[in-house]
N, C-alpha and C positions, 0 to 999 in steps of 0.2 A: 611668923612672927610675932614678935615680942608684945606688940597693942592691940595685937587682932582677939576682939571677944569670942569669933567662933572658935579659935585658936584654942581659946583660954578652955572656954566648955567641951570641945572634942578631945582634951588633954585633960579633963578632969580637973583644973585650975580655976576655973568659977562653976557653980552649980546652975543646972537647968533639970527641966522637970524630962528625962529621959524615957522615951517611950521603946526605944530599939537601938539596935547599936551590933556591928559588924567591924572585922578589922580594919575598913576603911571609911565608913558611913557613921555618922549618929544621925537619928532623929530624936526631935524636941519640942516640946510645944514653944509657941513663939510668945513671947510676952507683953506683944503688941497684937493681937489678934486682928486681921479685916473680914475674917468670917466666922463663923459659930465653931468650925474646927479648923484651928490654923496649927501647921507642924510644920517646922524645917529638916530638909534634908541634906544633911551639911557634910561635904569631905575632910577628912581628919587630914590631905594633904592640901596646904595653901596654895590655892590657886585665885587670883584676885577676881573671875569673871570669866563667863564664855569666851571672852575674846582672846583670851589667854590659855584658853583649852590647846594641849598640844595632841596629836595624832596618838604619842603614848599613852595618853590620859584617856579612850576610847572605853575600855572596860570597866573603869572607874565609872566614865559616864553613864554608860547600859548598869551598873550598880547602882547607881543614886537612884534611877527611874525602879529599877525590880524594889530597891528599899521603900521608895514611895508608896507603890503596889502593895506590898504587904502591910505596910503602916496602915493603908488605906483598910485593908481587909481584917486588920486587926483592931479597928475602930468602928468598926462595922458598916462604913460608908459603900454605899453601893454605887454612885456618882460623884465625883469630887474633880476638883480643875489641880493640875501641875504648870505651875509657872517657875520661869526664872526671869529675873529682872536684869538687866545688863548696863551696867554704866550707870551716871549718876542721871541722864536726862533719860534712860528706861526705869526707873524709880530704886536700882539699884542703892540700898543704905550703906550696908557693910560690905567694905572689898574682901570678900570671901566667898567663891562660890558656894549657892544653897539652891535650892529648889523648895517653892512653896508648896505643900499638899494643902490645899483647902476645901472645905465642904461641908453637911451639917445644914445646909440649907432648908434639905425637905423634912428635917427633923424638925424644924418649929415651924413649917407650915405644908400639912398635908397632902401630898404628891404636887407641891407646886414649887418652883425652884425662882428666888430672887436674886439676880446678880447686877 
């Protein structure tokens, strides 16, 4: 998609603080974090949202989750949240499938988690 900000990031047309990358997924820091640690796990394939995921995308969806897990490990997170926002009513801002990796609360307060 020509005007999709995530397509531009995954194709290296726009800058981002990339943590990890595979052939089909890019993990980069969210520029508007809603947690002490907030990364986006983004498919290189443009899929507008979970509602448009096809059966042929099952391997890609599993890979998104594995990349999120590996990113959390690389970031030293022992606990974290993985969140898909689906549609405008579900809080999705960018119409390109992405998984939020959220964590870091325990690092801010010794052994407590605030959500």
